[in-house]
DRENDOFI-571149 format. One record per residue (C-alpha): residue number from 1; residue in one letter; x, y, z. Coordinates in steps of 0.5 Angstrom, whole numbers. Layout:
# residues N
NODE|k|r|x|y|z
NODE|NUM|A|X|Y|Z $
...
***
This chain:
# residues 651
NODE|k|r|x|y|z
NODE|1|M|-51|-30|329 $
NODE|2|L|-49|-24|326 $
NODE|3|N|-42|-24|327 $
NODE|4|D|-43|-30|323 $
NODE|5|L|-46|-27|318 $
NODE|6|E|-42|-21|317 $
NODE|7|K|-36|-26|316 $
NODE|8|A|-40|-29|311 $
NODE|9|R|-41|-23|307 $
NODE|10|A|-33|-21|307 $
NODE|11|E|-31|-28|305 $
NODE|12|L|-37|-27|299 $
NODE|13|E|-33|-20|297 $
NODE|14|R|-26|-23|297 $
NODE|15|E|-29|-29|294 $
NODE|16|E|-32|-23|288 $
NODE|17|K|-26|-19|288 $
NODE|18|K|-21|-26|287 $
NODE|19|L|-27|-27|282 $
NODE|20|D|-27|-21|278 $
NODE|21|M|-18|-21|278 $
NODE|22|I|-18|-27|274 $
NODE|23|V|-24|-25|270 $
NODE|24|T|-20|-18|269 $
NODE|25|G|-14|-21|269 $
NODE|26|I|-16|-27|263 $
NODE|27|G|-13|-23|258 $
NODE|28|A|-19|-24|254 $
NODE|29|Y|-26|-21|252 $
NODE|30|L|-32|-24|257 $
NODE|31|C|-39|-23|256 $
NODE|32|L|-46|-26|258 $
NODE|33|I|-51|-27|252 $
NODE|34|D|-59|-28|254 $
NODE|35|R|-63|-31|249 $
NODE|36|E|-64|-26|245 $
NODE|37|M|-58|-25|244 $
NODE|38|K|-56|-19|246 $
NODE|39|I|-50|-18|252 $
NODE|40|T|-52|-18|258 $
NODE|41|W|-45|-17|262 $
NODE|42|G|-38|-16|260 $
NODE|43|N|-31|-15|264 $
NODE|44|K|-26|-11|264 $
NODE|45|P|-22|-12|257 $
NODE|46|F|-29|-13|254 $
NODE|47|V|-31|-6|256 $
NODE|48|N|-24|-4|254 $
NODE|49|Q|-26|-6|247 $
NODE|50|F|-33|-6|245 $
NODE|51|G|-35|-1|250 $
NODE|52|M|-40|0|257 $
NODE|53|V|-45|-6|257 $
NODE|54|D|-51|-1|257 $
NODE|55|G|-50|2|250 $
NODE|56|F|-52|-5|247 $
NODE|57|K|-59|-6|250 $
NODE|58|D|-61|-6|243 $
NODE|59|I|-56|-9|239 $
NODE|60|A|-54|-16|238 $
NODE|61|C|-48|-19|239 $
NODE|62|N|-46|-21|232 $
NODE|63|K|-46|-13|230 $
NODE|64|I|-42|-12|236 $
NODE|65|F|-37|-17|235 $
NODE|66|G|-37|-15|227 $
NODE|67|C|-39|-22|225 $
NODE|68|G|-44|-19|220 $
NODE|69|N|-52|-16|220 $
NODE|70|D|-54|-23|220 $
NODE|71|F|-53|-29|224 $
NODE|72|P|-47|-33|222 $
NODE|73|E|-49|-41|221 $
NODE|74|D|-43|-42|226 $
NODE|75|C|-45|-38|231 $
NODE|76|T|-42|-41|238 $
NODE|77|A|-49|-37|242 $
NODE|78|K|-54|-39|238 $
NODE|79|R|-51|-47|237 $
NODE|80|V|-51|-47|245 $
NODE|81|F|-57|-45|246 $
NODE|82|M|-59|-50|241 $
NODE|83|S|-54|-56|243 $
NODE|84|G|-54|-55|251 $
NODE|85|R|-47|-56|251 $
NODE|86|R|-40|-52|250 $
NODE|87|E|-39|-50|243 $
NODE|88|E|-33|-46|240 $
NODE|89|T|-31|-43|233 $
NODE|90|K|-25|-39|229 $
NODE|91|K|-27|-33|225 $
NODE|92|L|-25|-27|222 $
NODE|93|V|-29|-21|223 $
NODE|94|I|-29|-14|221 $
NODE|95|G|-28|-9|227 $
NODE|96|G|-31|-2|229 $
NODE|97|D|-25|1|225 $
NODE|98|N|-26|-3|218 $
NODE|99|E|-20|-7|222 $
NODE|100|K|-19|-15|220 $
NODE|101|K|-19|-19|227 $
NODE|102|Y|-19|-27|228 $
NODE|103|Y|-23|-28|234 $
NODE|104|H|-23|-35|238 $
NODE|105|F|-30|-35|240 $
NODE|106|I|-31|-41|246 $
NODE|107|G|-38|-41|249 $
NODE|108|S|-41|-45|256 $
NODE|109|P|-48|-45|258 $
NODE|110|I|-51|-42|264 $
NODE|111|K|-56|-46|267 $
NODE|112|D|-62|-43|273 $
NODE|113|V|-64|-48|279 $
NODE|114|Q|-69|-52|274 $
NODE|115|G|-63|-53|268 $
NODE|116|N|-66|-49|264 $
NODE|117|I|-60|-45|259 $
NODE|118|T|-61|-38|261 $
NODE|119|H|-55|-35|258 $
NODE|120|V|-49|-36|255 $
NODE|121|L|-42|-35|257 $
NODE|122|E|-37|-32|252 $
NODE|123|L|-30|-33|252 $
NODE|124|V|-27|-29|246 $
NODE|125|Q|-19|-29|245 $
NODE|126|D|-16|-24|239 $
NODE|127|I|-12|-29|235 $
NODE|128|T|-11|-24|229 $
NODE|129|K|-2|-23|230 $
NODE|130|M|-3|-31|232 $
NODE|131|W|-7|-32|225 $
NODE|132|E|-3|-27|221 $
NODE|133|M|2|-30|222 $
NODE|134|E|0|-37|221 $
NODE|135|H|-4|-33|214 $
NODE|136|Q|4|-31|212 $
NODE|137|K|6|-36|212 $
NODE|138|E|2|-40|208 $
NODE|139|I|3|-34|202 $
NODE|140|I|9|-34|203 $
NODE|141|Y|9|-41|202 $
NODE|142|N|5|-41|196 $
NODE|143|I|8|-35|193 $
NODE|144|N|15|-39|194 $
NODE|145|K|12|-45|191 $
NODE|146|I|9|-40|186 $
NODE|147|V|16|-38|183 $
NODE|148|S|21|-43|184 $
NODE|149|S|16|-47|179 $
NODE|150|D|17|-43|172 $
NODE|151|L|21|-37|169 $
NODE|152|M|17|-30|170 $
NODE|153|S|11|-29|166 $
NODE|154|D|5|-25|166 $
NODE|155|M|1|-30|169 $
NODE|156|L|6|-32|174 $
NODE|157|F|6|-25|176 $
NODE|158|R|-1|-25|176 $
NODE|159|S|-2|-31|180 $
NODE|160|I|3|-27|186 $
NODE|161|S|-2|-21|186 $
NODE|162|N|-7|-25|188 $
NODE|163|E|-3|-28|193 $
NODE|164|L|-1|-21|196 $
NODE|165|K|-8|-19|195 $
NODE|166|R|-10|-23|202 $
NODE|167|V|-5|-20|206 $
NODE|168|I|-4|-13|203 $
NODE|169|E|-9|-8|200 $
NODE|170|F|-8|-5|193 $
NODE|171|D|-11|-4|187 $
NODE|172|R|-3|-4|183 $
NODE|173|V|3|-7|183 $
NODE|174|S|9|-8|179 $
NODE|175|I|16|-9|179 $
NODE|176|T|22|-5|176 $
NODE|177|L|28|-7|174 $
NODE|178|I|34|-2|174 $
NODE|179|G|37|-3|167 $
NODE|180|E|44|-6|166 $
NODE|181|K|47|-2|160 $
NODE|182|T|43|4|162 $
NODE|183|P|42|9|167 $
NODE|184|K|34|8|166 $
NODE|185|R|29|4|169 $
NODE|186|E|25|-1|165 $
NODE|187|V|17|-3|168 $
NODE|188|T|17|-10|167 $
NODE|189|V|10|-14|170 $
NODE|190|I|4|-10|171 $
NODE|191|D|-2|-13|175 $
NODE|192|K|-8|-8|176 $
NODE|193|S|-16|-7|178 $
NODE|194|Y|-17|-3|174 $
NODE|195|D|-16|0|166 $
NODE|196|Y|-13|7|164 $
NODE|197|T|-7|7|164 $
NODE|198|A|-1|13|164 $
NODE|199|I|4|8|165 $
NODE|200|N|5|2|160 $
NODE|201|E|9|-5|162 $
NODE|202|N|16|-5|159 $
NODE|203|D|16|3|158 $
NODE|204|W|23|6|160 $
NODE|205|F|24|12|165 $
NODE|206|R|30|16|168 $
NODE|207|K|32|13|174 $
NODE|208|E|33|20|177 $
NODE|209|E|27|23|181 $
NODE|210|S|24|16|182 $
NODE|211|L|22|13|188 $
NODE|212|L|26|6|185 $
NODE|213|E|33|12|186 $
NODE|214|Q|31|13|192 $
NODE|215|V|30|6|194 $
NODE|216|T|37|4|191 $
NODE|217|F|41|9|194 $
NODE|218|T|38|7|202 $
NODE|219|G|37|0|201 $
NODE|220|K|31|1|205 $
NODE|221|P|23|0|203 $
NODE|222|F|20|7|202 $
NODE|223|I|13|9|203 $
NODE|224|V|9|15|200 $
NODE|225|R|3|17|204 $
NODE|226|D|0|22|199 $
NODE|227|T|3|22|191 $
NODE|228|S|-1|29|190 $
NODE|229|K|4|32|195 $
NODE|230|S|10|27|192 $
NODE|231|A|16|29|189 $
NODE|232|F|17|23|184 $
NODE|233|V|17|25|178 $
NODE|234|P|13|18|176 $
NODE|235|D|8|19|182 $
NODE|236|R|4|25|178 $
NODE|237|L|4|20|172 $
NODE|238|L|0|15|177 $
NODE|239|L|-4|20|181 $
NODE|240|K|-7|21|174 $
NODE|241|E|-10|14|174 $
NODE|242|G|-13|15|181 $
NODE|243|I|-6|12|185 $
NODE|244|M|-6|16|192 $
NODE|245|S|-1|12|196 $
NODE|246|R|4|8|194 $
NODE|247|L|10|3|197 $
NODE|248|S|16|1|194 $
NODE|249|F|21|-5|196 $
NODE|250|P|27|-7|194 $
NODE|251|L|30|-13|190 $
NODE|252|E|36|-16|192 $
NODE|253|Y|40|-20|188 $
NODE|254|K|47|-23|190 $
NODE|255|G|48|-16|195 $
NODE|256|N|46|-11|189 $
NODE|257|I|39|-8|188 $
NODE|258|I|36|-9|181 $
NODE|259|G|30|-7|182 $
NODE|260|T|23|-6|187 $
NODE|261|I|16|-9|188 $
NODE|262|N|12|-3|188 $
NODE|263|F|4|-2|190 $
NODE|264|G|-1|3|189 $
NODE|265|S|-7|4|193 $
NODE|266|S|-13|9|191 $
NODE|267|K|-14|10|198 $
NODE|268|K|-8|16|202 $
NODE|269|N|-4|12|207 $
NODE|270|S|-6|5|205 $
NODE|271|F|2|2|206 $
NODE|272|S|5|1|213 $
NODE|273|E|12|-1|216 $
NODE|274|K|7|-7|218 $
NODE|275|H|8|-10|210 $
NODE|276|F|15|-11|210 $
NODE|277|T|15|-17|214 $
NODE|278|I|12|-21|209 $
NODE|279|L|15|-17|203 $
NODE|280|K|22|-18|206 $
NODE|281|Q|20|-26|207 $
NODE|282|I|18|-26|199 $
NODE|283|A|23|-21|196 $
NODE|284|M|29|-26|195 $
NODE|285|Q|25|-31|191 $
NODE|286|L|22|-26|188 $
NODE|287|A|29|-23|186 $
NODE|288|I|32|-30|184 $
NODE|289|A|26|-31|179 $
NODE|290|V|27|-24|176 $
NODE|291|E|34|-25|175 $
NODE|292|N|34|-33|172 $
NODE|293|A|28|-29|167 $
NODE|294|R|33|-23|166 $
NODE|295|L|38|-29|164 $
NODE|296|F|34|-33|160 $
NODE|297|K|32|-28|155 $
NODE|298|K|39|-26|155 $
NODE|299|T|40|-34|152 $
NODE|300|R|34|-34|148 $
NODE|301|E|37|-27|145 $
NODE|302|S|43|-30|144 $
NODE|303|E|40|-37|141 $
NODE|304|K|36|-32|136 $
NODE|305|R|42|-28|134 $
NODE|306|Y|46|-35|133 $
NODE|307|K|41|-38|130 $
NODE|308|D|39|-32|125 $
NODE|309|L|47|-31|123 $
NODE|310|Y|47|-39|122 $
NODE|311|D|41|-38|118 $
NODE|312|N|42|-33|115 $
NODE|313|A|51|-33|113 $
NODE|314|P|52|-33|105 $
NODE|315|D|55|-40|105 $
NODE|316|I|51|-46|105 $
NODE|317|Y|52|-50|112 $
NODE|318|I|50|-57|112 $
NODE|319|T|51|-62|118 $
NODE|320|N|52|-69|116 $
NODE|321|D|52|-76|121 $
NODE|322|E|57|-81|121 $
NODE|323|N|52|-85|115 $
NODE|324|G|52|-78|111 $
NODE|325|I|45|-76|112 $
NODE|326|I|43|-70|114 $
NODE|327|I|42|-67|120 $
NODE|328|N|41|-60|119 $
NODE|329|C|43|-54|115 $
NODE|330|N|41|-46|114 $
NODE|331|K|36|-43|111 $
NODE|332|T|41|-40|106 $
NODE|333|G|43|-47|104 $
NODE|334|A|37|-49|103 $
NODE|335|E|35|-43|98 $
NODE|336|I|41|-44|94 $
NODE|337|L|39|-50|93 $
NODE|338|G|32|-50|90 $
NODE|339|Y|30|-53|97 $
NODE|340|K|26|-52|104 $
NODE|341|K|29|-54|110 $
NODE|342|E|25|-60|111 $
NODE|343|E|26|-63|104 $
NODE|344|L|34|-63|106 $
NODE|345|I|34|-66|112 $
NODE|346|G|34|-74|112 $
NODE|347|R|37|-74|105 $
NODE|348|H|44|-77|104 $
NODE|349|I|49|-71|102 $
NODE|350|F|51|-76|95 $
NODE|351|D|44|-74|92 $
NODE|352|F|47|-67|91 $
NODE|353|Q|53|-68|89 $
NODE|354|T|55|-70|81 $
NODE|355|E|57|-77|79 $
NODE|356|K|64|-75|78 $
NODE|357|N|65|-71|85 $
NODE|358|R|61|-77|89 $
NODE|359|E|67|-82|88 $
NODE|360|V|70|-77|90 $
NODE|361|V|67|-75|97 $
NODE|362|K|64|-83|98 $
NODE|363|K|73|-83|98 $
NODE|364|L|73|-78|103 $
NODE|365|L|67|-80|107 $
NODE|366|P|71|-85|113 $
NODE|367|K|78|-80|112 $
NODE|368|R|73|-73|114 $
NODE|369|L|70|-78|120 $
NODE|370|S|77|-81|123 $
NODE|371|G|79|-74|123 $
NODE|372|Q|82|-71|117 $
NODE|373|L|79|-64|115 $
NODE|374|V|78|-61|108 $
NODE|375|K|80|-54|106 $
NODE|376|G|78|-51|100 $
NODE|377|L|76|-57|95 $
NODE|378|E|73|-55|89 $
NODE|379|L|66|-59|87 $
NODE|380|Q|60|-59|84 $
NODE|381|L|52|-59|87 $
NODE|382|I|47|-60|84 $
NODE|383|K|40|-56|85 $
NODE|384|K|33|-58|86 $
NODE|385|D|32|-55|79 $
NODE|386|G|38|-59|75 $
NODE|387|C|43|-53|75 $
NODE|388|I|50|-54|78 $
NODE|389|I|54|-50|82 $
NODE|390|D|61|-50|83 $
NODE|391|V|63|-50|90 $
NODE|392|S|69|-50|95 $
NODE|393|L|68|-54|101 $
NODE|394|N|71|-53|108 $
NODE|395|D|69|-58|114 $
NODE|396|N|69|-58|121 $
NODE|397|H|68|-64|126 $
NODE|398|I|62|-64|131 $
NODE|399|C|65|-68|137 $
NODE|400|D|61|-72|143 $
NODE|401|D|63|-71|151 $
NODE|402|N|69|-76|150 $
NODE|403|G|71|-73|144 $
NODE|404|R|68|-78|138 $
NODE|405|I|67|-75|131 $
NODE|406|T|59|-76|131 $
NODE|407|A|58|-71|126 $
NODE|408|I|61|-67|120 $
NODE|409|R|59|-59|119 $
NODE|410|S|60|-58|112 $
NODE|411|V|61|-50|109 $
NODE|412|Y|60|-50|102 $
NODE|413|R|62|-43|99 $
NODE|414|D|59|-41|92 $
NODE|415|I|64|-40|88 $
NODE|416|T|60|-41|81 $
NODE|417|A|61|-33|80 $
NODE|418|K|69|-33|81 $
NODE|419|T|68|-39|76 $
NODE|420|I|64|-36|71 $
NODE|421|L|69|-29|72 $
NODE|422|E|75|-34|71 $
NODE|423|S|71|-36|64 $
NODE|424|Q|70|-29|62 $
NODE|425|L|77|-27|63 $
NODE|426|L|79|-32|58 $
NODE|427|E|74|-29|53 $
NODE|428|A|76|-22|54 $
NODE|429|E|83|-24|53 $
NODE|430|K|80|-26|46 $
NODE|431|L|77|-20|45 $
NODE|432|A|82|-16|47 $
NODE|433|S|86|-19|40 $
NODE|434|T|79|-19|37 $
NODE|435|G|79|-12|39 $
NODE|436|R|85|-10|36 $
NODE|437|V|83|-13|29 $
NODE|438|V|76|-9|30 $
NODE|439|A|79|-3|30 $
NODE|440|S|82|-4|25 $
NODE|441|V|77|-6|20 $
NODE|442|A|73|0|24 $
NODE|443|H|78|6|21 $
NODE|444|E|78|3|14 $
NODE|445|I|70|3|14 $
NODE|446|N|71|11|16 $
NODE|447|N|73|13|10 $
NODE|448|P|69|10|5 $
NODE|449|L|62|12|10 $
NODE|450|E|65|20|9 $
NODE|451|G|64|19|1 $
NODE|452|I|57|16|2 $
NODE|453|I|56|22|7 $
NODE|454|N|59|26|2 $
NODE|455|Y|54|24|-4 $
NODE|456|L|48|23|0 $
NODE|457|Q|49|31|2 $
NODE|458|L|50|33|-6 $
NODE|459|L|44|29|-7 $
NODE|460|L|39|33|-2 $
NODE|461|E|41|39|-4 $
NODE|462|R|40|38|-11 $
NODE|463|M|33|35|-8 $
NODE|464|G|27|40|-7 $
NODE|465|E|24|40|0 $
NODE|466|K|17|37|-2 $
NODE|467|D|21|31|-7 $
NODE|468|E|18|25|-4 $
NODE|469|K|23|21|-4 $
NODE|470|R|27|26|0 $
NODE|471|K|25|23|7 $
NODE|472|Y|28|16|5 $
NODE|473|V|35|19|3 $
NODE|474|E|35|23|10 $
NODE|475|L|32|17|13 $
NODE|476|V|39|14|10 $
NODE|477|M|43|19|12 $
NODE|478|D|40|18|19 $
NODE|479|G|43|10|18 $
NODE|480|I|49|12|15 $
NODE|481|Y|50|18|22 $
NODE|482|R|48|12|27 $
NODE|483|I|54|8|23 $
NODE|484|A|59|13|24 $
NODE|485|G|57|14|31 $
NODE|486|I|58|6|33 $
NODE|487|V|65|6|29 $
NODE|488|R|66|12|34 $
NODE|489|S|64|8|39 $
NODE|490|L|69|1|37 $
NODE|491|L|74|6|37 $
NODE|492|D|73|9|44 $
NODE|493|S|76|3|48 $
NODE|494|N|73|7|55 $
NODE|495|L|66|7|51 $
NODE|496|H|66|15|53 $
NODE|497|I|67|18|47 $
NODE|498|M|61|20|45 $
NODE|499|E|59|27|43 $
NODE|500|E|58|33|48 $
NODE|501|K|50|31|52 $
NODE|502|G|44|35|50 $
NODE|503|D|37|36|52 $
NODE|504|H|34|32|48 $
NODE|505|D|27|30|46 $
NODE|506|I|26|22|47 $
NODE|507|N|20|22|42 $
NODE|508|Y|23|23|37 $
NODE|509|H|29|19|37 $
NODE|510|I|24|13|39 $
NODE|511|Q|20|15|32 $
NODE|512|N|27|15|29 $
NODE|513|V|29|8|30 $
NODE|514|V|21|6|29 $
NODE|515|N|22|9|23 $
NODE|516|L|29|6|20 $
NODE|517|L|26|-1|22 $
NODE|518|Q|20|-1|20 $
NODE|519|E|21|-4|13 $
NODE|520|K|25|-11|17 $
NODE|521|L|20|-10|22 $
NODE|522|S|13|-11|16 $
NODE|523|Q|17|-16|12 $
NODE|524|S|17|-20|20 $
NODE|525|K|9|-18|20 $
NODE|526|I|11|-14|27 $
NODE|527|K|6|-9|29 $
NODE|528|V|10|-4|33 $
NODE|529|I|5|-1|38 $
NODE|530|Q|7|6|41 $
NODE|531|T|4|10|47 $
NODE|532|I|8|16|47 $
NODE|533|D|7|22|53 $
NODE|534|K|7|28|48 $
NODE|535|N|9|33|55 $
NODE|536|I|14|29|56 $
NODE|537|S|21|34|59 $
NODE|538|H|27|34|55 $
NODE|539|V|33|29|57 $
NODE|540|K|40|31|57 $
NODE|541|C|43|25|53 $
NODE|542|H|48|22|48 $
NODE|543|P|42|21|44 $
NODE|544|S|46|17|38 $
NODE|545|K|47|12|44 $
NODE|546|L|40|12|46 $
NODE|547|E|37|10|39 $
NODE|548|Q|43|3|40 $
NODE|549|V|39|2|46 $
NODE|550|F|33|2|43 $
NODE|551|T|36|-1|36 $
NODE|552|N|38|-6|39 $
NODE|553|L|32|-8|44 $
NODE|554|I|27|-8|38 $
NODE|555|L|32|-13|35 $
NODE|556|N|31|-17|40 $
NODE|557|S|24|-17|40 $
NODE|558|L|24|-19|33 $
NODE|559|D|29|-25|33 $
NODE|560|A|24|-27|39 $
NODE|561|M|18|-27|35 $
NODE|562|P|20|-32|27 $
NODE|563|N|12|-32|26 $
NODE|564|G|10|-25|27 $
NODE|565|G|8|-21|33 $
NODE|566|S|7|-14|37 $
NODE|567|I|11|-9|40 $
NODE|568|N|9|-4|45 $
NODE|569|I|13|2|47 $
NODE|570|T|11|6|52 $
NODE|571|A|14|13|55 $
NODE|572|Q|12|16|60 $
NODE|573|A|13|21|66 $
NODE|574|K|14|18|73 $
NODE|575|D|16|23|79 $
NODE|576|S|23|25|77 $
NODE|577|Y|25|20|72 $
NODE|578|L|22|18|65 $
NODE|579|Q|20|11|64 $
NODE|580|I|20|7|57 $
NODE|581|E|19|0|56 $
NODE|582|F|19|-5|50 $
NODE|583|A|14|-11|51 $
NODE|584|D|14|-17|46 $
NODE|585|N|9|-23|46 $
NODE|586|G|15|-27|44 $
NODE|587|C|18|-34|46 $
NODE|588|G|20|-31|52 $
NODE|589|I|27|-32|56 $
NODE|590|R|28|-38|61 $
NODE|591|E|28|-36|69 $
NODE|592|K|34|-39|69 $
NODE|593|D|37|-34|65 $
NODE|594|L|35|-28|67 $
NODE|595|P|41|-26|73 $
NODE|596|N|45|-27|67 $
NODE|597|I|42|-23|62 $
NODE|598|F|46|-17|62 $
NODE|599|E|53|-19|63 $
NODE|600|P|58|-20|57 $
NODE|601|F|59|-27|53 $
NODE|602|F|52|-29|55 $
NODE|603|S|47|-30|49 $
NODE|604|T|41|-35|48 $
NODE|605|K|41|-35|41 $
NODE|606|K|45|-41|40 $
NODE|607|G|51|-39|36 $
NODE|608|T|48|-33|33 $
NODE|609|G|51|-28|38 $
NODE|610|A|56|-25|41 $
NODE|611|G|53|-24|47 $
NODE|612|L|55|-16|48 $
NODE|613|G|48|-13|45 $
NODE|614|L|45|-12|52 $
NODE|615|W|51|-11|55 $
NODE|616|I|52|-5|51 $
NODE|617|C|46|-3|53 $
NODE|618|Y|46|-4|60 $
NODE|619|N|53|1|61 $
NODE|620|I|49|6|56 $
NODE|621|I|43|7|61 $
NODE|622|A|49|6|66 $
NODE|623|E|53|12|63 $
NODE|624|H|47|15|64 $
NODE|625|A|45|15|71 $
NODE|626|G|39|11|69 $
NODE|627|K|37|4|70 $
NODE|628|I|35|-2|65 $
NODE|629|S|31|-8|68 $
NODE|630|V|28|-15|65 $
NODE|631|K|22|-18|66 $
NODE|632|S|20|-25|62 $
NODE|633|T|15|-30|62 $
NODE|634|L|17|-37|58 $
NODE|635|N|12|-37|51 $
NODE|636|A|9|-31|53 $
NODE|637|G|14|-26|52 $
NODE|638|T|18|-20|55 $
NODE|639|T|19|-14|58 $
NODE|640|F|25|-9|58 $
NODE|641|Q|25|-3|63 $
NODE|642|I|29|4|62 $
NODE|643|Q|29|9|68 $
NODE|644|L|33|15|65 $
NODE|645|P|33|22|71 $
NODE|646|I|30|27|68 $
NODE|647|L|34|33|70 $
NODE|648|N|33|40|69 $
NODE|649|T|38|46|66 $
NODE|650|D|42|47|72 $
NODE|651|S|43|40|73 $
***
């Protein structure tokens, strides 16, 4: 009987050892949980992972496993006690070292002889690595899907950043690219969880002494575990942002490193080599997306440059289809013709031809569509305001993939100025012959002028200083001197042989001209209002020439006010120049005539003027290194503005 008992005990010990080997070697954590949710027993792997069971007497199982302070709804032990059957769940928990773990919990009921559940046998499998692999696969799939969905942008990069945050803890992520035409590097996109920033998007930095240089040199990722001890220059700036550790991973495209994706954390030693695995699987797609974005940017810039050249070319570009309908035009062309671009598109090219040219263009259209090119054909186009401009036409064909001509791009060069110049040259030739006659007449005028001057001088000598008639004789003398000056200018073909320049009081010479013309102005019921700054510095000038300008401007105003009016003359110093204005309230000048107002032989006086007065004024002011300009409103008045440099004596 005793022997049988000993044998039974030995057999039981062997079975216990077998069971212990099974329980210990199962590779999972095995424990017993009582109804108070306390752990009463654990196998060796459990003890090695979580500690001795005796130390858990007052601690519930949820805190030991890292399930939180309260029992979760999917707690297997709790569910087993309630259902009386086997329960299981998979759950992400936080371990004692704050490390994320993914456990598979399987709970089975343990019953007493009465069939009551007294304990739950909990089998806990650590499936973290398996979960991480599946998790990473999902994230990699999501990121690759995001990258392939569109070009790289701020919004796209934030989506990538959000996915990466599921597997990498960071406070800042950015992409840095190597400049294609510069040894510098550019920070292209940034996503961060804080406001303050020392490095912004689109900032450029030297590549030298940077983390990018290290990565491109070695071709491998690099970790800065403590930025306060880093030798890289940008880390000093990032330290101001609170970044304590960094990870930089290379982005490689077609065998070349084009940049890096960079992570920053507010904690030291936040990154490790385990992060390389997931980054390696997305880096290629990320590099392709970045390069595509670069290519797209270049294409957009190229298109913008082409559009800018096309729109701002000095010529009129008009593209018409086979029916002569305008399908495109450049900005310059629309502006020259006086239209908005959208007003031109959809109209027929014949709408802008003169009646004379329309027949020519009609006959040419079929020939142009059949392959004939037009080169240098001179035509006329009608602008929106009815004005006609002279143009020279050159063609280019636009063909489809089969070589069939589908449209014609016409280049119209405005040659109106050339035509006017040619006309002016003809007028100049006429003037040359007239000039020879004028020079002869001027020579004959000079002789009697000398006599008049001598007799006036004698008359002045016989008059007393207080003689009331003396001022009238002096005015006549000044007028004769001015006539003599004009005659000398006519004899001077280059308009440069004048009296020597000197310092003169402009106010005096303005007043002199007004006094000379006062009788004529009074007869025409024209009032002259002068607003003259008496403290204006003297100006180095040829006074008789400037008086000629003032006279021309006042007489022009007089012609513009046949029923009377007023002329406002103002003179004031502005910075380094003297500004003189002659403003009238006469009939004004048409807007289309203003650009030509200072051209020779151009006149608005309908045959009564030679068109030389303002041209002479322009040249006289130019000889004084000054400027003359005009503003006018039809039926409201005209203002001529003169600017003359105020020079010191040394100048």
